N, C-alpha and C positions, 0 to 999 in steps of 0.2 A: 504494500499500499504506499503510495507516494504521499509524502507530507512536506509542506513548506513552512518555514519558521523565520519570521522577521526578527532582527536584533539591532540595537543601536541606541544611542542616547535619547532620551525622551525630551530633553531640553537643549536647544540651540540657541546661541545668541545672534542677533542680526549681523549681517555682513560675513558671517562664518559659513563654512562648508558643512552641510548635513551629509552624513554618511551612514548608510543602512546596509546590513547584509542579510541575505536570504539564504538559509541553509536548507538543502533539499535532501531527503532521506527517502530510501526505498526505490529509487530510480536515478539514472545519471542525467545530468543537464547536456551531455554530449550526444545523446541518442535520440534526438528528435524534439520537436516542440520549439516554441518561442517562449521565452521567459521574461516576464514583464513586471514593471513597477507601475502601480496605480495608486492614486490618492483620493481622499474624499475629505475636503475641507469641512468645517462645521456648518450645517445647513445648506450644503451644496451637494451636487451630484458627483460621480466617480469621474476622475480624470486620468486618461491614460498618459503616462509620462514617457515611456520608452520600453524597448525590449532588447534582448540579445538572443540571437538564434543558436541553435545546437552547433553550428559552425563556428560561432564566435563573431557573426556579423552584428552590427548594432543598428538600432532604428530609434529616432527620437520624435517626440512631438514637436512640430515647428515652433510653437510657442514657448517651449522649454529648452530648445536644442542648444542654445548659447550657454545654458547654465548647467546642463545634465551630462553626466558621464556614467555609462553602465559598463562594467567589467566582470570578469569571472576568474575563479581559482578552481580549475578542473580537479586539482589534487584533493581539495576539500569539498568538492561538489557544491560550491557556493557562487552566488553572484552578487554584485555589489552596486549600489546606487550612490552617486555623489551629486549633490545639488548645491552649487556655489551661490554666494552672495545672497544668502536667505533673507527674507523679510517677514514680518508677522503674517503676511498673506500666505506663506508657505506652511503655516500651522494646519495639520490635517492628520487623518489616520492614513498610514502608509501600508499598502499591501504589495506582496510579491505573488505573482500568479503564473500559472502555466496556461498555455494557449488552448488546452482542453477545457478550461473553465475552472480548474482546480486552484485554490488560493490559500494563502496563510490567513491567520486570524487578524492580522493587522497590528501595527504598533502606532501609539500616539506619539506624534512630535509636535512640540510647541516651540515657536520661535519668539523668544522674549529676553529682554535685558534683565 
């Protein structure tokens, strides 16, 4: 059974870089699917941020592309989100997900000084 688990700091200061890791168990991130980061700000809908494919190719939302980087560590079966120059508007629940619709439980990130 494949499971995804997000991890990272719950509080980030404005202008800093937000870094989150998704650890995948029960299946390899190199054997198919796209692996995405999605967020949901308070009171708003889901926003797809970007993805990394099983071959390592990356894809980003045009609105976040200048601030977003997604990478992976195949030895740890993890993929990582970095979002730079954060503002309070980046406060959200962040989810990692597989393109089949499977997702982690999400992690709350608050941007505040």
